[in-house]
C-alpha positions as CSV (number, residue, x, y, z in Angstrom):
1,M,72.1,-83.4,-149.5
2,T,73.5,-82.8,-152.3
3,G,72.7,-85.1,-155.9
4,R,76.2,-86.8,-155.7
5,K,76.3,-87.9,-152.0
6,I,72.4,-89.0,-152.6
7,C,74.0,-91.1,-155.1
8,F,76.7,-92.7,-153.0
9,I,74.3,-93.8,-150.7
10,L,72.4,-95.5,-152.9
11,L,75.2,-97.6,-154.9
12,Y,76.3,-98.1,-151.2
13,Q,73.0,-99.6,-150.2
14,L,72.9,-101.2,-153.7
15,I,76.1,-103.2,-153.3
16,I,74.9,-104.5,-149.9
17,L,72.0,-105.8,-151.5
18,V,73.5,-107.3,-153.8
19,S,76.0,-109.0,-151.5
20,A,73.1,-110.6,-149.4
21,N,72.1,-112.4,-152.2
22,G,74.7,-114.3,-152.7
23,Q,76.7,-111.9,-156.0
24,H,79.3,-111.1,-153.8
25,N,81.7,-107.4,-154.2
26,S,84.9,-108.4,-156.0
27,N,88.4,-106.8,-155.4
28,M,91.9,-106.7,-157.3
29,L,94.7,-108.3,-155.4
30,Y,97.9,-106.3,-156.5
31,S,96.9,-104.6,-159.3
32,S,99.6,-102.2,-159.8
33,K,103.5,-101.3,-158.3
34,N,103.7,-99.2,-155.3
35,K,103.1,-95.6,-156.4
36,K,106.1,-95.0,-154.1
37,P,108.8,-97.4,-154.6
38,L,110.3,-99.3,-151.6
39,H,113.9,-98.4,-151.1
40,F,116.5,-101.2,-149.8
41,D,118.9,-100.9,-148.3
42,H,120.8,-103.8,-150.1
43,P,121.5,-105.5,-153.2
44,F,118.5,-107.5,-153.9
45,F,118.3,-111.5,-155.1
46,A,118.7,-111.7,-159.0
47,K,115.8,-114.3,-158.9
48,V,112.9,-115.1,-157.1
49,I,110.8,-118.5,-157.0
50,I,107.3,-118.5,-155.2
51,I,106.0,-122.0,-153.7
52,D,102.7,-122.0,-152.2
53,N,102.5,-123.9,-149.3
54,R,99.3,-122.6,-148.2
55,F,96.5,-125.2,-147.2
56,D,94.1,-124.0,-149.3
57,T,95.4,-122.3,-152.3
58,T,92.3,-121.2,-154.1
59,V,91.0,-118.2,-154.5
60,I,90.8,-116.0,-151.5
61,P,87.8,-115.1,-150.1
62,S,87.3,-112.3,-147.6
63,L,85.0,-110.6,-144.9
64,G,85.3,-106.6,-146.5
65,A,86.0,-103.8,-143.8
66,D,82.1,-103.1,-143.4
67,R,81.5,-107.0,-141.9
68,N,78.7,-107.5,-143.8
69,L,80.6,-108.6,-147.7
70,L,82.3,-111.8,-148.6
71,V,84.2,-110.1,-151.1
72,P,86.1,-112.3,-153.3
73,I,90.1,-112.2,-154.6
74,I,90.7,-111.5,-158.1
75,L,94.2,-112.3,-159.2
76,H,96.1,-111.6,-162.0
77,G,97.2,-115.1,-162.7
78,S,97.4,-117.2,-160.7
79,F,98.6,-116.9,-156.7
80,T,102.3,-117.5,-157.2
81,E,102.0,-115.8,-160.7
82,T,100.6,-111.9,-158.7
83,I,102.6,-112.4,-156.1
84,Q,106.0,-113.1,-158.1
85,N,105.1,-110.4,-160.8
86,Y,104.2,-107.8,-157.6
87,I,107.7,-108.4,-156.7
88,E,109.2,-108.4,-159.4
89,Q,108.0,-104.8,-160.0
90,E,109.2,-103.5,-156.6
91,I,112.4,-104.9,-156.8
92,G,112.7,-102.9,-160.5
93,D,115.8,-101.8,-161.5
94,M,117.9,-101.8,-158.3
95,P,121.3,-103.6,-157.8
96,K,120.9,-107.9,-157.6
97,N,122.9,-110.0,-156.2
98,D,124.2,-113.6,-157.5
99,K,121.5,-115.3,-155.3
100,T,117.6,-116.9,-156.1
101,L,115.0,-116.2,-153.1
102,L,112.4,-118.9,-152.4
103,I,109.4,-117.1,-150.7
104,E,107.4,-120.0,-149.6
105,L,103.5,-119.2,-148.7
106,R,101.9,-120.7,-145.7
107,K,99.3,-118.5,-145.3
108,F,98.1,-115.5,-147.1
109,E,94.1,-114.4,-146.2
110,F,91.6,-111.4,-145.3
111,N,89.3,-112.2,-142.5
112,L,87.9,-110.2,-139.9
113,G,90.8,-110.3,-137.3
114,G,92.7,-108.2,-139.9
115,V,95.2,-110.1,-142.8
116,Y,97.3,-113.6,-141.9
117,F,101.0,-113.4,-143.7
118,F,103.0,-116.8,-143.0
119,A,106.2,-117.0,-145.3
120,N,109.8,-118.1,-145.2
121,A,112.0,-117.0,-146.7
122,Y,115.4,-119.3,-148.3
123,Y,118.4,-118.5,-150.5
124,N,120.1,-120.9,-152.8
125,S,123.5,-122.4,-151.8
126,G,124.8,-123.9,-154.8
127,D,123.8,-127.4,-155.8
128,A,123.5,-128.2,-152.2
129,G,119.9,-126.9,-151.7
130,F,118.6,-124.1,-150.3
131,I,119.4,-122.5,-146.7
132,K,116.2,-120.5,-144.8
133,F,117.4,-117.5,-143.4
134,A,114.1,-115.3,-142.7
135,S,110.2,-115.8,-141.7
136,M,107.5,-113.7,-141.0
137,D,104.3,-115.3,-138.7
138,T,102.3,-111.9,-138.5
139,I,98.6,-111.1,-137.9
140,F,98.6,-107.2,-139.7
141,R,95.2,-105.8,-137.8
142,T,94.1,-103.3,-140.0
143,Q,91.7,-102.3,-142.3
144,F,91.3,-104.5,-145.5
145,E,91.5,-102.0,-147.8
146,R,95.4,-101.1,-147.0
147,F,96.3,-104.6,-147.8
148,I,95.1,-104.8,-151.6
149,N,97.6,-103.6,-153.1
150,G,100.2,-105.9,-151.1
151,K,101.2,-104.6,-148.1
152,A,102.0,-107.8,-146.2
153,I,104.3,-108.8,-149.5
154,D,106.0,-104.7,-148.9
155,V,106.8,-105.6,-145.0
156,F,108.3,-108.7,-145.4
157,L,110.8,-107.6,-148.9
158,K,111.7,-104.7,-146.1
159,E,112.7,-107.4,-143.3
160,L,114.7,-109.5,-146.1
161,D,116.6,-106.2,-146.6
162,R,117.0,-105.9,-143.0
163,K,119.2,-109.4,-143.3
164,G,120.9,-108.2,-146.4
165,D,124.4,-108.8,-144.8
166,V,123.6,-112.4,-144.3
167,D,126.1,-114.7,-144.3
168,F,125.5,-116.8,-148.1
169,S,128.8,-118.3,-147.5
170,N,126.9,-120.5,-145.3
171,S,126.5,-123.8,-145.9
172,S,124.8,-125.8,-143.0
173,N,121.2,-127.5,-142.7
174,N,120.7,-127.1,-146.3
175,V,117.1,-128.1,-147.0
176,S,116.5,-129.4,-151.2
177,F,113.7,-127.8,-152.8
178,E,111.2,-131.3,-153.1
179,A,111.2,-130.8,-148.9
180,I,110.2,-127.9,-149.5
181,Q,107.8,-128.4,-151.4
182,N,106.3,-130.9,-149.9
183,D,106.5,-129.1,-146.1
184,N,102.8,-127.8,-146.9
185,V,101.0,-126.9,-144.2
186,Q,98.7,-129.9,-144.3
187,N,101.8,-131.7,-143.6
188,E,102.4,-129.8,-140.6
189,W,99.0,-130.3,-139.5
190,G,98.8,-133.5,-139.6
191,K,102.0,-133.8,-136.7
192,Y,99.5,-132.7,-134.1
193,P,98.0,-134.3,-131.4
194,I,94.4,-134.1,-132.2
195,N,95.6,-135.4,-135.8
196,N,97.0,-138.8,-134.2
197,V,94.1,-140.2,-132.0
198,V,91.1,-142.7,-132.7
199,N,88.6,-142.3,-129.6
200,Y,88.0,-138.8,-128.1
201,Q,87.5,-137.8,-124.1
202,D,84.3,-136.6,-123.6
203,G,84.6,-133.0,-123.0
204,I,84.9,-129.5,-124.6
205,F,87.5,-127.9,-126.0
206,E,88.2,-125.2,-124.6
207,F,90.1,-123.2,-126.9
208,Y,91.1,-123.9,-130.1
209,E,94.9,-124.7,-128.6
210,L,93.7,-127.1,-127.0
211,F,92.2,-128.5,-129.7
212,R,95.1,-129.1,-131.7
213,K,96.4,-130.3,-128.7
214,N,93.8,-132.7,-127.9
215,Q,93.3,-131.3,-124.5
216,S,89.1,-131.2,-123.6
217,E,88.3,-130.2,-120.6
218,K,85.5,-132.2,-118.8
219,F,82.0,-130.8,-118.8
220,G,78.7,-133.0,-118.4
221,I,77.5,-133.2,-121.6
222,T,74.7,-135.1,-123.6
223,L,73.8,-134.6,-127.7
224,K,70.9,-136.0,-129.0
225,M,70.3,-136.3,-133.1
226,R,67.7,-134.7,-134.8
227,E,65.2,-136.2,-138.3
228,D,68.1,-133.4,-139.8
229,S,71.2,-135.2,-138.5
230,V,71.7,-131.9,-136.5
231,Y,72.7,-132.6,-132.8
232,I,71.5,-131.1,-129.6
233,M,74.0,-130.8,-126.9
234,T,72.5,-130.6,-123.3
235,F,74.6,-129.5,-120.5
236,T,73.4,-132.1,-117.6
237,D,75.6,-130.4,-114.9
238,S,73.6,-129.7,-111.7
239,L,75.4,-128.1,-109.4
240,P,75.6,-123.6,-109.4
241,D,79.0,-122.9,-109.8
242,E,79.2,-125.9,-112.5
243,K,75.9,-124.2,-114.5
244,R,77.5,-121.0,-114.2
245,R,81.0,-122.1,-116.1
246,N,79.1,-123.7,-118.9
247,I,77.9,-120.2,-119.3
248,N,81.1,-118.1,-118.7
249,W,82.0,-120.9,-121.6
250,L,79.5,-120.3,-124.1
251,H,79.8,-116.0,-123.4
252,A,83.6,-116.5,-123.9
253,S,83.8,-119.2,-126.7
254,H,80.2,-117.0,-128.7
255,S,78.3,-120.2,-128.3
256,Q,80.6,-121.6,-131.0
257,G,83.5,-124.5,-130.9
258,A,84.5,-127.7,-130.8
259,I,83.6,-131.1,-128.7
260,S,84.1,-134.5,-128.4
261,Y,81.6,-136.8,-126.7
262,G,81.0,-140.5,-127.0
263,G,84.8,-141.0,-128.6
264,K,83.9,-138.8,-131.7
265,L,84.0,-134.8,-132.1
266,Y,81.3,-132.2,-133.3
267,Y,81.5,-128.8,-134.1
268,M,78.8,-126.7,-132.2
269,I,78.3,-123.3,-134.7
270,Q,75.8,-122.0,-132.5
271,Y,74.4,-123.2,-129.5
272,P,72.7,-125.8,-129.2
273,F,73.2,-127.3,-132.4
274,C,76.5,-129.6,-133.2
275,L,77.2,-131.2,-136.5
276,P,79.5,-134.2,-136.9
277,L,83.8,-133.7,-138.1
278,A,84.6,-135.7,-140.6
279,K,88.5,-135.9,-140.2
280,K,90.0,-135.6,-144.3
281,N,93.4,-133.8,-145.3
282,N,94.7,-133.9,-141.8
283,T,92.2,-131.0,-140.5
284,F,88.4,-131.4,-139.5
285,Y,85.2,-131.0,-142.3
286,F,80.8,-130.4,-141.2
287,H,78.1,-129.9,-143.4
288,I,75.2,-127.5,-142.9
289,P,72.7,-129.6,-143.8
290,Q,69.5,-126.8,-146.0
291,S,67.3,-126.4,-142.1
292,L,70.2,-124.2,-140.6
293,P,71.9,-121.1,-142.6
294,N,74.8,-121.1,-143.9
295,M,78.0,-120.5,-141.9
296,Y,78.2,-117.2,-143.5
297,Y,74.9,-115.7,-142.7
298,L,75.2,-116.8,-139.3
299,N,78.5,-115.4,-138.7
300,L,76.9,-112.3,-140.0
301,A,73.8,-112.4,-138.0
302,I,76.5,-113.4,-135.2
303,Q,78.4,-109.6,-136.2
304,T,75.2,-108.1,-135.9
305,G,74.6,-107.8,-132.0
306,S,71.9,-110.8,-131.3
307,N,74.3,-114.1,-130.5
308,F,72.3,-116.5,-128.9
309,D,73.0,-116.1,-125.4
310,L,72.2,-119.5,-122.9
311,S,71.3,-116.5,-120.2
312,S,68.7,-114.9,-122.4
313,P,64.9,-115.8,-120.9
314,I,63.8,-117.0,-124.8
315,L,67.3,-119.5,-124.8
316,K,66.2,-120.8,-120.7
317,N,62.4,-122.4,-122.5
318,F,65.0,-123.5,-126.1
319,T,65.6,-127.1,-125.1
320,A,66.9,-129.8,-126.5
321,S,62.9,-131.4,-126.7
322,L,62.9,-129.6,-130.5
323,T,62.5,-132.8,-132.6
324,V,61.1,-130.6,-136.4
325,F,63.6,-129.2,-138.3
326,L,64.4,-125.5,-138.1
327,T,62.1,-123.1,-139.4
328,S,62.7,-119.4,-140.0
329,A,59.4,-119.1,-137.5
330,I,61.7,-121.1,-134.3
331,L,64.2,-118.7,-135.4
332,S,62.4,-115.3,-135.2
333,S,61.1,-116.9,-131.4
334,V,64.9,-117.2,-130.7
335,L,66.3,-114.3,-132.1
336,N,63.7,-112.3,-131.5
337,N,65.2,-109.5,-134.0
338,A,64.4,-108.4,-137.2
339,A,67.6,-107.8,-138.7
340,T,68.8,-110.7,-137.9
341,K,65.6,-113.0,-138.6
342,S,66.0,-111.0,-142.2
343,I,69.5,-112.6,-142.3
344,I,68.6,-116.1,-140.8
345,E,66.1,-116.1,-143.3
346,K,68.3,-115.8,-146.3
347,G,71.0,-117.7,-144.7
348,I,68.9,-120.5,-145.1
349,K,67.5,-120.5,-148.7
350,D,71.5,-120.1,-149.8
351,S,72.7,-123.7,-150.8
352,S,76.2,-122.3,-150.8
353,M,79.3,-122.2,-148.5
354,R,77.7,-125.4,-146.2
355,D,80.8,-127.1,-146.0
356,C,83.1,-126.0,-143.6
357,Y,86.4,-126.9,-142.1
358,I,88.8,-125.8,-139.4
359,D,92.1,-123.7,-140.3
360,L,94.3,-125.6,-137.3
361,D,96.7,-122.8,-137.7
362,T,94.0,-120.3,-136.4
363,G,90.7,-122.0,-135.6
364,I,88.3,-120.0,-137.3
365,I,85.7,-121.9,-139.7
366,K,86.6,-121.5,-143.2
367,Y,84.2,-122.3,-145.6
368,F,83.0,-123.2,-149.4
């Protein structure tokens, strides 16, 4: 083995070690113009305006391509400034029309599913406001690193170029700048049925789309609160078909999901541990107490391959009768895996990333 290869391996192991202790690697978003300029078939817009209408407008955290690193994205200035500067570099000295392009960003994030990019495009119509002429709701399912330099924005710009023959004389359906600003994701989420009821019927929301629609399926369940405010869920169905249905749902959902009980909502972070959901900002939040691993390490343990499995002999004996705080000793007996045991122990010690909310666009749990 060459000295260069040995150094690379040691450096990689060091990055993993640093990440596991909460000091995460970082990447730069849109650090420079593409080496190969984009080609446009039509004159581009003379002016570009960016509106950030995402729900969470803070720094973008992401799970890296190796699925072991939490990677904060470092921006050049604010998020809108970074993207605007990047677009202005891309269009460069190409011919321009006399219109203003307004890009409304509704989602731009990296996670294990890929790159989520939702955006709308408007052009100005004199003093009457703006007219929407393009949109993109796309999940780019590809390697994380390919999008650090703005690949998703490039695809959107090419989409706008394909609409270069749009009829700019159209003056119908004008929208004011203020209306676009105010129509953010939070307001959109407020229209979902789950945000417009007070009492919820007992049951399980089998998929996040059904959660948004407030359509729970009837399951026989009970919840019992422990001293650390964690609720333990127990299935009460006794018939073989019903028990099989419970197990199938746990497998399909990776033992995570929203449930309703006693007219209130809870999130099961991993069977059988549930936490109460609090409605805020037109979505639902929960807090993970120090007796459990934080969400990052919990997901990392699941990715490692030792998910809690209801059908395993270990979990058949792991009942809702526990009345003590969850400890690493109990976790080791549940997980029965040295790698996941180590991850879980670190997650219990880590006090960060314990406040979570549900992204109502995707159902993904965000944590900070």
